[in-house]
C-alpha positions in Angstrom: 133.0 204.3 54.3 135.4 204.6 51.4 138.4 203.5 53.6 136.5 200.5 55.0 135.4 199.5 51.5 139.0 199.8 50.3 140.2 197.7 53.2 137.5 195.1 52.6 138.6 194.7 48.9 142.2 194.4 50.0 141.4 191.8 52.7 139.4 189.8 50.2 142.0 190.0 47.5 144.8 189.1 49.9 142.9 186.2 51.3 142.9 187.7 54.9 139.4 186.4 55.6 139.9 186.8 59.4 139.5 190.5 59.1 136.6 190.5 56.6 133.9 190.0 59.2 135.1 192.9 61.4 135.3 195.2 58.4 131.8 194.2 57.2 130.4 194.9 60.7 132.1 198.3 60.7 130.8 199.1 57.3 127.3 198.1 58.4 127.4 200.2 61.5 128.8 203.3 59.7 126.0 202.9 57.0 123.5 202.7 59.8 124.8 205.8 61.5 124.5 207.6 58.1 120.9 206.4 57.7 121.6 204.2 54.8 119.6 201.3 56.2 119.5 199.0 53.1 123.3 199.1 52.7 123.7 198.7 56.5 121.4 195.6 56.5 123.4 194.0 53.6 126.8 194.5 55.3 125.5 193.4 58.7 123.8 190.3 57.4 127.0 189.4 55.5 129.0 189.9 58.6 126.7 187.8 60.7 126.8 185.0 58.1 130.6 185.2 58.1 130.6 184.9 62.0 128.2 182.0 62.0 130.2 180.1 59.4 133.2 180.4 61.6 131.4 179.7 64.9 132.7 183.0 66.3 130.1 183.4 69.0 131.3 186.9 70.1 131.0 188.1 66.4 127.6 186.4 66.1 126.3 188.1 69.2 127.7 191.5 68.0 126.1 191.0 64.6 122.7 190.2 66.2 122.9 193.4 68.3 123.9 195.6 65.4 121.0 194.2 63.3 118.7 194.7 66.3 119.8 198.4 66.5 119.1 198.7 62.8 115.7 197.2 63.3 114.9 199.7 66.1 115.9 202.6 63.9 113.5 201.3 61.3 110.8 200.9 64.0 110.7 197.1 63.4 110.4 196.3 67.1 109.3 192.7 66.6 112.4 192.0 64.6 114.6 193.8 67.1 113.0 191.8 70.0 113.9 188.6 68.2 117.5 189.7 67.5 118.2 190.9 71.0 116.7 187.7 72.5 119.1 185.6 70.5 122.0 187.9 71.4 121.1 187.8 75.1 121.0 184.0 75.0 124.5 184.1 73.6 125.7 186.5 76.3 124.7 184.0 79.0 128.0 182.2 78.3 130.2 185.3 77.7 131.7 187.5 80.4 131.7 190.8 78.5 129.8 193.5 80.5 130.5 196.2 77.9 129.0 194.1 75.1 126.0 193.1 77.3 125.4 196.8 78.1 125.4 197.6 74.3 122.7 194.9 73.8 120.7 196.2 76.7 120.6 199.6 75.1 118.5 198.0 72.4 116.3 196.1 74.8 115.6 199.5 76.5 114.4 201.0 73.2 112.1 198.0 72.5 110.7 198.2 76.0 110.1 201.9 75.7 108.4 201.5 72.4 105.9 199.2 74.2 105.4 201.7 77.1 107.1 199.4 79.6 108.8 202.3 81.4 109.6 200.7 84.8 111.4 198.0 83.0 113.3 200.5 80.9 114.5 202.3 84.0 115.7 199.0 85.6 117.6 198.1 82.4 119.2 201.6 82.5 120.4 200.9 86.0 121.7 197.6 84.9 123.6 199.2 82.0 125.1 201.7 84.5 126.2 198.9 86.8 127.7 196.8 83.9 129.7 199.8 82.7 131.0 200.4 86.2 131.9 196.7 86.6 133.9 196.9 83.4 135.4 200.2 84.4 134.4 201.3 80.9 133.8 204.9 79.9 130.3 205.5 78.7 130.3 205.5 75.0 128.6 208.2 72.9 124.9 207.6 73.5 122.9 206.0 70.8 120.2 208.5 70.0 117.4 205.9 70.2 118.6 204.9 73.6 118.8 208.5 74.8 115.2 209.1 73.6 113.9 205.9 75.4 115.6 207.0 78.7 114.1 210.6 78.4 110.6 209.2 77.6 111.0 206.8 80.6 112.0 209.6 83.0 109.1 211.8 81.8 106.6 208.9 82.2 107.8 207.8 85.6 109.0 211.2 87.0 112.4 211.6 88.6 111.6 209.7 91.8 110.0 206.8 90.0 112.8 206.6 87.5 115.5 206.7 90.1 113.8 204.0 92.2 113.5 201.6 89.3 117.0 202.5 88.1 118.4 201.6 91.6 116.7 198.2 91.4 118.4 197.6 88.1 121.9 198.6 89.5 121.4 195.8 92.1 121.0 193.0 89.5 123.9 190.7 88.6 124.7 190.1 84.9 122.9 186.7 85.0 119.9 188.3 86.7 119.7 191.2 84.2 119.9 188.8 81.2 117.0 186.8 82.7 115.1 190.0 83.4 115.7 191.4 79.9 114.6 188.1 78.3 111.5 187.9 80.4 110.8 191.6 79.5 111.2 190.8 75.8 108.8 187.9 76.2 106.2 190.1 77.8 106.5 188.9 81.4 104.9 191.5 83.6 106.4 190.2 86.8 
């Protein structure tokens, strides 16, 4: 935190405003990981405002997802649902499977909180497919996502989980975005 805060002060003092948003986002995510939710919210909201002012869609989408993860950790699933929905809408025009997978981690947490386990398993499959498509190594699992997956496997059993996960693997990025949006809107289909 101290190094990021020092860097932020130097970027601001030196007029390097292009780096300010990234550092604010990093500060917010570190504060979130440390459990300092109020500080995380302030940094993440400032980062999101910075990105919106500059019309940096990738940074806006990232900021929305970070704030969604924060809302999940505070068990404000209604707020998280809203943030992920807006982020997913933005990902429709982007071709970034790794970032989309990061957003879907949060969607899975929201769905698990609502007991929508078959949908969680499908989202887990879609995340796996997106990471394979991007040839990206699986990042360290977000504890909230790991808990959602474990609860889903327990609720559905191994066979049920694997069947739903396989259905998610088969979805294209466009299909999974539509599926996730419908899931967040409460579509039971």
